N, C-alpha and C positions, 0 to 999 in steps of 0.2 A: 783786657778785656778777651773774654771765651773765646775759642776759635773753635771751628767745625776739626774732629779729628776723623771724622770718617761722614761719608754721605754715601748711601743706598738709593736707589728705586727698588720698589716695594710696590709692586701692581700699579694702580695709579696714585701713591703716596710717593712723597720722598722722605727719606729718614737720615736724620741727622745727629751723631753723638759730638759732644762738645766735650772741650776739653775738662770741664768742670764735673764731668761725668751725667750731666742730664742729656736727656735726648728730647726730639724733639718729631713730630710727624706733622707734613702738610699734604692736602689734596690739592695735586697738579692745576686743577681749577682756580681754586683759591690762591695760589702761587701767581698764576698767571694776573688776576685779576689785581692781585695786591702790587703787580709791579710800579716799581718807584720811577719808571722810565718818562722821561719829555710825553712820552706818546700818551703815555696812560694818564698822567697827570699833570700835562703841559706844563709851559714854562712861560715866566712874563718878562716883559723887557724893560728896561728903566723908566719908563712912563708907566708901567702897569698894566699893560695889554697884555689880555694873555691869550695865547697860542698854544693849540692841541688840546689833550685832555678831555675831549669830547666825543671819543669813540665808546665802543663796548666795555659793558661792565660786568659779563658774565661770559664765560667762556667755555659752554659745554663740550665734553669730550675732547680738550685740548689737554695733551701729556707732557709732561717732562722728558724729553729725550737724553739729555746730555746738561753735563756744569761744566765751569773752569773757576778754579778760586782767583780773585783780581787780588793784586798785591796783599799785603798781610789784613786785607780788613772787607773781604765781598766775596761772595759767589754771582757768576752771571750764568744763568740758567738757559738752556736751548729749547725753545716748547714747539708741540708739533706744527702749531700755525704759525712760526717762522718766527716768531718775536723771540728778540736773544738783545736786546739794548739794557735793558734791566740792571744796575749792580746793586742787589740785594747785601747791605754793610751786616755783617756779625749781629750789630746791637739791634738793627732792624728787625732780622729773624727771629732773634729771641723775643723783641718786644710782640710781635705777631703772634708767636706763640704763648705768649703771657695773656694777648686779647681773645686766643681760642679763635683767631679768623682762618 
């Protein structure tokens, strides 16, 4: 699995350089909307009941203020609206870039 070798904030974008030489760029607002956290996408109990995931889907003006590499598999971003619970796996970030989201 390719891993980030460098992460930089460039204006309202997050730039990621990957170990395979690729570079990806994400708008902060898009990253916030794509957060894989239970707060954003919800979670299901064993009976299939959905909890959460019914919040805002657009986050105008929200910026990435920082980040942390989690283990050897994910990045956790700190957003200006206080959100910081989504773990963006390296594969998930690469998929977001491929989809152009």
